C-alpha positions as CSV (number, residue, x, y, z in Angstrom):
1,M,-16.0,23.0,-6.8
2,Q,-17.2,19.0,-7.5
3,K,-19.3,18.0,-4.9
4,G,-17.7,15.1,-2.9
5,Y,-14.1,16.5,-3.8
6,E,-12.0,17.1,-0.7
7,L,-9.8,20.3,-0.9
8,Q,-6.9,21.0,1.3
9,L,-6.9,24.9,1.6
10,E,-3.8,26.6,2.7
11,W,-3.4,30.7,3.5
12,E,-0.3,33.0,4.5
13,R,-1.1,32.9,8.3
14,N,-0.7,29.1,8.0
15,K,-3.0,28.1,10.9
16,L,-5.9,29.5,12.7
17,F,-6.8,28.3,16.1
18,D,-10.1,30.2,16.3
19,Y,-13.0,27.9,15.6
20,D,-15.6,30.5,14.9
21,V,-13.4,32.6,12.4
22,A,-12.5,29.2,10.7
23,V,-16.3,28.0,9.8
24,M,-17.1,31.8,9.1
25,F,-14.1,31.4,6.2
26,Q,-15.7,27.7,5.2
27,K,-19.1,29.5,5.0
28,L,-17.9,32.2,2.6
29,V,-15.9,29.9,0.1
30,M,-18.9,27.4,0.0
31,E,-21.2,30.2,-0.5
32,D,-19.0,31.7,-3.3
33,G,-18.1,28.2,-4.8
34,I,-15.3,29.8,-6.7
35,L,-11.4,29.7,-6.0
36,E,-8.4,30.5,-7.9
37,V,-5.5,28.1,-8.6
38,T,-2.4,30.2,-8.2
39,E,0.1,27.5,-8.3
40,I,0.9,24.1,-8.8
41,V,3.4,22.5,-6.1
42,E,5.2,19.5,-6.8
43,K,7.2,17.7,-4.0
44,Q,9.3,14.6,-4.9
45,E,8.8,11.7,-2.4
46,S,9.5,8.2,-1.6
47,K,8.3,5.5,0.3
48,S,10.7,2.5,1.4
49,R,9.9,-1.3,0.4
50,P,8.4,-3.4,2.9
51,S,10.5,-5.8,5.1
52,G,8.7,-9.2,4.9
53,L,5.2,-9.6,5.9
54,N,4.8,-11.2,9.2
55,T,1.3,-12.4,10.8
56,V,0.6,-9.3,12.8
57,N,1.0,-6.8,9.6
58,L,-0.9,-9.7,7.3
59,L,-4.0,-9.4,10.0
60,K,-3.8,-5.7,10.3
61,V,-3.9,-5.1,6.6
62,A,-6.7,-7.8,6.1
63,S,-8.9,-6.0,8.8
64,S,-8.3,-2.2,7.7
65,A,-7.8,-2.8,3.7
66,L,-9.4,-5.6,3.0
67,G,-12.3,-6.2,5.5
68,F,-11.5,-9.1,6.9
69,G,-11.7,-9.9,11.0
70,P,-8.8,-11.7,12.1
71,Q,-10.4,-14.7,12.5
72,M,-11.4,-14.9,9.0
73,A,-7.8,-13.8,7.7
74,M,-6.3,-16.5,9.6
75,Q,-8.8,-19.3,8.1
76,V,-8.2,-18.0,4.5
77,A,-4.5,-17.9,5.0
78,E,-4.2,-21.0,6.6
79,R,-6.5,-22.4,3.5
80,L,-4.2,-20.8,1.2
81,Y,-1.2,-22.5,3.2
82,T,-2.7,-26.0,3.1
83,Q,-3.1,-25.6,-0.7
84,G,0.2,-24.6,-1.2
85,F,-0.5,-20.8,-2.5
86,I,1.6,-19.6,0.3
87,S,4.0,-19.9,3.2
88,Y,3.1,-21.0,6.9
89,P,1.2,-17.9,7.5
90,R,1.8,-17.5,11.5
91,T,4.8,-16.3,11.8
92,E,6.5,-13.2,13.7
93,S,9.5,-12.9,11.7
94,T,9.8,-10.2,9.0
95,A,13.7,-11.1,7.6
96,Y,14.1,-13.6,5.2
97,P,16.8,-16.2,6.1
98,S,20.1,-16.1,4.0
99,S,19.5,-19.4,2.0
100,F,15.9,-17.8,1.0
101,D,15.5,-18.3,-2.7
102,F,14.0,-15.1,-3.9
103,R,15.2,-16.0,-7.6
104,G,12.7,-19.1,-7.3
105,T,9.8,-17.1,-5.7
106,L,9.8,-14.7,-8.3
107,G,10.1,-16.9,-11.0
108,A,7.1,-18.7,-9.3
109,Q,5.1,-15.6,-10.2
110,V,6.6,-14.8,-13.7
111,N,3.5,-15.9,-15.8
112,N,0.6,-14.5,-13.5
113,P,-1.6,-12.6,-15.7
114,T,-1.9,-9.6,-13.1
115,W,2.0,-9.3,-12.3
116,G,4.1,-11.3,-14.3
117,S,5.4,-8.8,-16.6
118,Y,6.5,-6.8,-13.6
119,V,8.2,-9.7,-11.7
120,Q,9.7,-10.7,-15.8
121,R,11.3,-7.3,-15.3
122,L,12.5,-7.4,-12.0
123,L,14.2,-10.8,-12.7
124,A,15.7,-9.0,-15.9
125,D,17.0,-6.0,-14.3
126,G,18.0,-7.2,-11.2
127,Y,15.8,-7.1,-7.7
128,Q,16.7,-5.3,-4.6
129,K,17.5,-7.0,-1.6
130,P,14.6,-6.7,1.0
131,R,15.1,-4.3,3.8
132,S,16.7,-6.2,7.1
133,G,13.8,-7.1,9.2
134,T,13.6,-9.4,12.5
135,D,14.5,-12.6,12.5
136,V,12.3,-14.5,15.5
137,G,13.8,-17.8,14.7
138,D,10.0,-19.3,13.9
139,H,9.4,-19.7,10.2
140,P,10.3,-16.9,7.1
141,P,8.0,-14.1,6.4
142,V,4.7,-14.7,4.6
143,T,5.0,-15.3,1.1
144,P,3.7,-16.7,-2.1
145,L,4.7,-20.0,-3.3
146,R,2.9,-20.7,-6.6
147,S,0.9,-18.5,-8.8
148,A,-3.1,-18.1,-8.8
149,T,-5.8,-16.4,-10.3
150,E,-8.9,-14.9,-8.8
151,D,-11.0,-17.7,-10.7
152,M,-9.1,-20.3,-9.1
153,L,-9.3,-19.2,-5.6
154,G,-12.8,-17.0,-5.4
155,N,-12.6,-13.5,-3.8
156,D,-11.7,-13.3,-0.5
157,A,-9.2,-15.9,-0.8
158,W,-7.9,-13.6,-3.7
159,R,-7.9,-10.5,-2.5
160,L,-5.9,-11.8,0.5
161,Y,-3.4,-13.9,-1.5
162,E,-3.1,-10.8,-4.0
163,Y,-1.6,-8.7,-1.0
164,I,0.5,-11.6,0.0
165,C,1.9,-11.5,-3.3
166,T,2.4,-7.6,-4.1
167,H,3.8,-7.2,-0.8
168,F,6.4,-10.0,-1.6
169,I,6.9,-8.4,-4.8
170,G,7.2,-4.8,-3.2
171,T,9.8,-6.1,-0.6
172,V,12.1,-6.9,-3.7
173,S,11.5,-3.9,-5.7
174,P,13.0,-0.3,-5.9
175,D,11.9,2.2,-3.3
176,C,8.5,4.0,-4.5
177,K,9.6,7.5,-5.5
178,Y,6.4,9.8,-6.7
179,V,5.4,13.0,-7.0
180,R,2.7,14.7,-5.1
181,V,1.0,17.6,-6.9
182,A,-1.0,20.0,-4.8
183,P,-2.7,23.1,-5.9
184,R,-2.3,26.4,-4.2
185,V,-5.6,28.3,-4.5
186,E,-6.8,31.9,-3.7
187,P,-9.9,32.5,-1.5
188,P,-12.7,34.9,-3.3
189,D,-11.5,38.4,-2.7
190,M,-13.7,38.8,0.4
191,L,-11.3,36.5,2.0
192,R,-7.9,38.3,1.2
């Protein structure tokens, strides 16, 4: 077993609530270091496309995935807004108005070197209508307005801009379908 690799083990009795016994099994597996994969389990799963991006969700992702504090995230977002790269970043709405120009917003991203080819396919094959969200009546969800690159924006602004763009593209993309693959393993003989 490689160091640093986490392996989820399952056994026929499903759950074990005795801490000392669980630690004993863990030690036995770690000492032997040999497990036999008996089956590969594949499960079809899907994740629904997101609704529009509001300020609260933008700040949550900026904090959890990008490592920005709320104040820094808003400063970067407001700078992107004043430079014309994104729409107004202070909104509670997650629903797009019926008059929103999805084709035009996507069209602004067609030449982007990172996701432009995907956007071209969306426009050619037909994009999805975003999931319904909440229209608070303030501003539309945070969306990209024009294309940019990391060289144009710098590292922090690019990372936030990239998230805003990919989130928007995700709102008009088909739901994500994927296969989760997990091994079933047999413990050493002494644990059976």
